[in-house]
C-alpha positions in Angstrom: 54.9 -156.1 -43.3 53.5 -152.9 -42.0 56.9 -151.2 -42.4 56.7 -152.0 -46.2 53.2 -150.6 -46.4 54.2 -147.5 -44.5 57.2 -146.9 -46.8 54.9 -147.2 -49.8 52.4 -144.7 -48.4 55.2 -142.3 -47.5 56.8 -142.6 -50.9 53.4 -142.0 -52.6 52.8 -139.0 -50.3 56.2 -137.4 -51.0 55.7 -137.9 -54.8 52.3 -136.3 -54.7 53.6 -133.4 -52.5 56.5 -132.8 -54.9 54.1 -132.8 -57.9 51.7 -130.3 -56.3 54.6 -128.1 -55.1 56.1 -128.0 -58.6 52.7 -127.3 -60.2 52.0 -124.4 -57.8 55.5 -123.0 -58.3 55.2 -123.0 -62.1 51.7 -121.4 -61.9 53.1 -118.7 -59.6 56.1 -118.0 -61.8 53.9 -117.6 -64.9 51.5 -115.4 -63.1 54.2 -113.1 -61.7 56.0 -112.9 -65.0 52.8 -111.9 -66.8 52.0 -109.4 -64.1 55.4 -107.8 -64.2 55.5 -107.8 -68.0 52.2 -105.9 -68.1 53.2 -103.4 -65.3 56.9 -102.8 -66.0 57.6 -100.6 -69.1 61.4 -101.0 -69.0 63.0 -104.3 -70.1 66.0 -103.7 -67.8 63.8 -103.7 -64.7 62.1 -106.9 -66.0 65.5 -108.6 -66.5 66.6 -107.6 -63.0 63.4 -109.0 -61.6 63.9 -112.3 -63.4 67.4 -112.5 -62.1 66.3 -111.7 -58.5 63.5 -114.3 -58.8 65.8 -117.0 -60.0 68.3 -116.3 -57.1 65.5 -116.4 -54.5 64.2 -119.8 -55.9 67.8 -121.2 -55.9 68.3 -120.0 -52.4 65.1 -121.6 -51.0 65.4 -124.8 -53.0 68.4 -126.0 -51.0 
């Protein structure tokens, strides 16, 4: 019985952690994109920054 309760708590905790991680990641991405858009005058640098950012996220998500 306690094993079922423990699994339920663990599942709830992992779902909450995933939700908080995704929210923090989305906020960070929006903040960085806005900051880079304001600071970088050239669109080519901005495109390169986006590509680098996506590659880093894909690398760390595995």
